[in-house]
N, C-alpha and C positions, 0 to 999 in steps of 0.2 A: 481884569476882571470883566467877561464880555457876559452880558444882560440879554436874553432873547426872547420876545416875547410876542406869543401866538394867539391867534382869536378865532374861536372857532364858531362862526354865526353869529359876530360879534365883533364891532371895528375896536382896534385898543387905542383909545385916546389920548391922548396928551395928558393931560390931569392923571390917568390911569397910570401910566408910564411914569410918570415923575414922582408918584404917592407911592409905589413901589419900590423904584431905585431910592427913594431917602430912607423909607424904609430899610433896605437890605445894605445900603451905607452905614447903618448902625451896628450892624450885625459884625463888621468887618473888626471892629475890635476885640473881640473875644474868639473869632473862629479863625482858623490858620487860612493861609493864601488860600481867594476863593479864586477857584478854577474859569466852574462854569454857572451860570445861572440861569433856569427856564421857567419861564412863568407861562402858564395857559390859563385862558378866561373863556367861558365857553356858558352860552344861555342856551336853554332850552327850554319853553313857553316861559313858565315864571321861576324858574330854576335857575341862579346866575351860582355857578359852579368856580372856583379857583382854585389850581395847582400849582406849588412852589416846588422848585427839584435846584437844590443846590450841591454841587459837587465841590469839596476843598480835597488838599492833601489830606488832613486826618480822614477823610470817611464821606458820605453822600447823606441825604436829608433831604426828606420828602414830605411834603405835609398837603391835604387838601379839603376845604370845606363847601358846601354848597347851602345856599340861603338866597332869600327875596330880594336882596342888593349886592351890587356887584360891590361896590365898596368894603360893605362888611366881610363878605366872602374871603375878599383879599387880604385884609387888616387880619381875620382868623384864622387863617392859613400861616401869614408871618409870624404872628403870636406863637403861633404852633411850634416852628424853626426855630423862634426865639427858646424855648422851653426846652428842644431838643439840642440846641447849642452850645446852652448853659449846661445843661446835665453831661453834655459830652465833654466841656471843659473841665469841669468838676472832677470829673474820672481822670483824666489826662492829671490834672495837678496833684489827685491823690497817686497816683500810680507813681509819679515822679519822687512824689516825698517819700513813699513807701520804698522805692527801689534806691534813694540814695540814703537811707537809715542802712541798707544791709550791704552799700559797697563799702560803709567808712567802718576798717577793724574796731575792734573793742580798745585796744592800746591808745591806738591815735584820740579815740573821744572820751579819752580822760585828761 
């Protein structure tokens, strides 16, 4: 997994990097193989924006937020990604279960 950090008008500190990487590591348990993660942090006047893009084998996920605090923005964006990932994992399991029922012949099930 490759994590790329980009700062627009802001220097990305080590603390921000560690915070984001720690939260992303927790998501690896329910996401397919993470290929690429891109974290973009930007500051415009008093608006702190965070955009996180994750590419996996199963699909792409994107979340962005804007608040007055950089850590809050990053945390909210990562929360949105977790929600998306859980929803995707649930759909994937439901599809597998439904598909598995259709593949089993009626005689073999008895």
